[in-house]
N, C-alpha and C positions, 0 to 999 in steps of 0.2 A: 409755112403756117399762115393761113389767111385769117385775118381778124374779121369779126362780123361788123358790118357797116354801122350799125347803131352804136357799138362800142367805140369805133373810130370817130364817129361824129361827136360823141360825148367827150372823148379825149382831146380832140382838136378844139372844140369849144372851150374846154378847160385851159388849154395852152393860150389861146387867143385872149381869153378873159384875164389870165395872169399877166401876160406880156403887155397887153393894151390897157390893163387896169380898168376893165369894164366888167360889171357883174354878169355872170353867165345868164341870168334871167333876162338881160337886155340884149342878148345876142340872138337875133333871128337869122335863120339860114339865108335869107335873101338880103340881109343887111350888107350894104356895100362898105368895104373897109374904109376908103377915103371919105366918101360923101356922107355916109350915115354914122360911122364910128369914129371918124377923125384920126384914122391910122395913117401916118405919113409913110413915105417910101422906105425910110430906114427901119421903122418899126415893122413894116410888112416883110422886109428881108429877114429880120430877126425871127418872125413867125415862121417863115419858110424854112430857115435854118433849123429851128427847133423841131419842126415837123419832119424834116429830113433825118435829123439825128434820132428822133423817137422811133420812126418806122424804118430806118436804114434804107432810105430811098434817095435818089438824086432827082431833084426837079430840074428838068432841062432849062437852061438859061432863057431860051426863047419863050418858055411857058410862063415864067414868073410874072411878066406884065399882064398876062391874061387872067390872073387870079385876083378877082375884084370883090369876091364875096365868099362867105363860108361855103355856100353851095358849090361854087366853082372849085374851092379847095377840096371838098369832099370827093367830087367827081375825079379830079386829077389824082389824088392819093389812092383812091380805089383802083384807078387804071394802072398806076405804078405798082401797086401791091399785087395785082393780078397778072403781071407780066411773067 
């Protein structure tokens, strides 16, 4: 079952908002996790783990450091869901 991309984006924004304690309205797709949102590496791993659990996907370990923004997260999750 494929989720539509807009729904996925909304759900991921919600997860990031909740885990990083940042209002959804402040989350731009291009916002960089560390530089713009102040998300440290441990919080970033929590976000990746939450996304993996929600969508039942495994983010390859080598991909994790490349996820620096919501947009990059969306692209990666879409790719993993469409495998």
